N, C-alpha and C positions, 0 to 999 in steps of 0.2 A: 452476731449470729442467732441470737435469742431471741431478739428486737425484731430480724427478719423472720423467723419462723412463727413469732406470734404475728407478726402482719400476714402469711401466709393462709394460718388458721382462722384468722378473724377475716378474711375475704378482702382485705384492704391493699391499698398500694404497698409495695415492695420496694417501689424507687421513688424519688425525690426528686421532680423537675427543676427545683430552686435550689438545689445543693450545687450547681453548676457555677451559681453567681458568689459563692461565697469566696472572700477573698481569704486566704492562708496564707502561711509562709512557701515560700515557692522550695525551700532547703530546710528537711526536718517538720518537727512540731513545735507548737507550742504559741505563743501569745502574739499579738501583731502589734507591734510599736511602730513608732514614724517611722523608726531606721530600720524598719523590715523588708528585707526583700521578698516580695508577695507575687503572686499568679498576675496580679494586675498590672505592677511595675514590669514585669519582663516582658508581658505582652504589648506592653505600651512602648517598651525600648525598641521590641520587634518591629512594630509599627513603625516607629523613627528610622529604623536601620532600611526598612523595604521601600519608605519614602525617599531616602538618602543614596540606595542603588539604583532607583528607577531615576531618578533626576539629577543625581551628580556622575554616578559610573555609571549609569547607560546612556548619557549624553556626553561622556566626555571625549570620547572620540566620534564627533559629529562628522557627517559627511554627506554627499548630495543625497546617496540613495542610503537613506538610514536604515538602522538596525531595527529589528523589533520592539526592542526597548526604547529604543531614541523615538520612534514612531508613537508610541503609547506617551512616552514623557511629552511630546511635542503635542499630541492629542489632548492631553488632559492641561498643559498649559492655555493652549488657544482656547478651549471651550471655558476655562474659567476667566480667563484675560477678556474675551467676548462678553460674559455673562455680566461684570465689572464694568466696564464700558457701557454696554446697553442700560444698565439700571441705574448706574450712578454719575454719569456721562465722564468725561474726558480727567477730572479734577478728581475723580475717584480711582483713577487708576494708579497711582502712586500709591493707595493701599492694596494695591493686588496683591504683593508677597505674601502677606498678613492672613488674605483669606484663603490663595491658594494653600498656604501653609495648613487652616483651619481644614480644608476640601479634603487633603491626601492623607491627613494625619485619622480624620474621621474613614473615610473611605478604605483606607489600608486596617483600622481598627476592624471595621464591619468584615471586611472581606477575610481578614486571619481568625476572627473569632467562628467562621464556618469550619475550620479545619477539626478534625477529629480529636478529643483532647484537649481543646485550645479553648483559652478565656476571653470573652468580649468586655475591653473595658467601657466601650460605649454603651454597655448594659447598666452601666451604674450611675447613679445621678449625679455621684459626687464629682464624676469624672465630667459628665456631661453640664453639671451647674459651674464647674470651673472655666470651662469655654464659654456658656452662655451669659457670666456674670463678667469675663472679660471684655464679651463685646458690646456689652451694656454700658460696661463705665466708660470705655472706650468712646462708643460714638456719642455717650454726653459728655464727657470733658471735651471732644473733639467738636461739639457743637455749641459749646460754650467760649471756646478759642477761637474758632471760625465765624461765628455770629453775634457773641454776647450777648447781652439783654434779649437780642430779638429772637434767640432760637427759642424761647417762650412762647415766640409766636405759633409753634408748631402744635399747641395745644388749643390753639384760639381758632374757633372756625369761622373765619369772617364770611363765608358765602352765607350762613346759617341767618335766619332772622335774630333780631337782637337779644328778643326774649328767651330763645332757645341757648344763644352762645357759653351763658354761665354753665347750664346741665352739661352740654357737650362737653364743654372744657373739662369739667368733673370726671366725665366719661373718658376721655383722651388722657388726663393722669392717670389714671387707674390702668387704663390697658397698655398705657409706658411703662407702669412700673411692674405689669404683670408678664412684659415680654421675657426677661430670662426664666420666670417661670414656665410658663408655654416654651420657649426655645429648648430649656433641657429636658423638660418631659417628655417630649415628643419622640425625642431620640430614644432616649433611655427605654421607655415604656416601649415603643417598636420593638427594639432589638431584644429587649426582654422576654416579651410575649410568642415572637417567633421562634426563639431558642427553647423555652420552655414545653411550644406545642409539639416541636418536634421531639423533645425529650419522652413526652407522655406517649406520641406513636412506638416511638422504638422499645417502651415498656410492654408496649401490648404486642409487639414483633416475635415476644418468648411464647406467647400462646400459638400453638399450632394453628389452632382452629380459625384465626383471624390474622396471621401473619402475614398471606402474601396481601390482603387491603391493607394491614400496617405497613407492611414495605412500600408500596405504592401511594399512601398517604405522605410518607417519610420523604420518597423523591419528589414529591409534587410540593410540598412544603419547603423541602432544600431548595427548589428551583424560584419556590417566591422568594424567601431568603436572601438569595444573590440578588434578585430585582430589588428586594425593598432595602438592604445594604448599602446601593447607590443612590437609590431615592431617597433615604433619609440623609447621606450625606449633601446630596444636591440641594434638599429643604433647608438644611441648617446652613449651607453658606448663600442660597438666594435669601433668606431671612436676613443673614449678616448685610447682605448687598442693598436691602431695601432700609435698614436701621440706618447704614453709612447713608444713603441717600438723602434721609430724614435729615441726618445730622449737617450735612452738607449744604442742603436746599430745604430749609424748615419750612418756607412759606410757600411750595410747590404741590 
């Protein structure tokens, strides 16, 4: 209370937009250990349960005339399946379950994070980095298993002039190892930025003079975040498909 009063006297912010991203114990207070049930683990578990409810429970009683949940599940299934088939080809379809799982977990984590008092796991680089590095190591190992040493042809631009090929190969190697970094930061950064901006506008809503403008801004940002939540899940998934395509067809 004293700190808030001091903030008001100093004319500074009495709300902290980044506090919503703090990982803390879900039950009680104290330090966070590896075994602690935190707000992050609870909301990730809720995302998994939501995916299970939609794709398993929602489609358990399949019928010719689908229910709403069955329709949504079939739409998501067909959407991702077509993406994998179009980008990776027929031989990439066998990896569809993994890509489908990634997409559904990310999209549900993003959407659940828009609920009041919720926590967004995908706003943390620790979560997105695990998924990005899992994709990176999986496609790299798959590339060598499927193609052997010829997988290294991915870095050799044979269509370029001979003198430029070593330079381009170095650039390709660097860009390849940067993939998991950009893959993870893009998702976490976009989710964190949008939620922080909403929190800033929410803080200004307490000021009567600008409250109407703040509410309009919050509504607009919330609508944008709904779109961003889906787009970022889509971008993460489509990049995973592109990386898988490189592993399956390194010379294309």
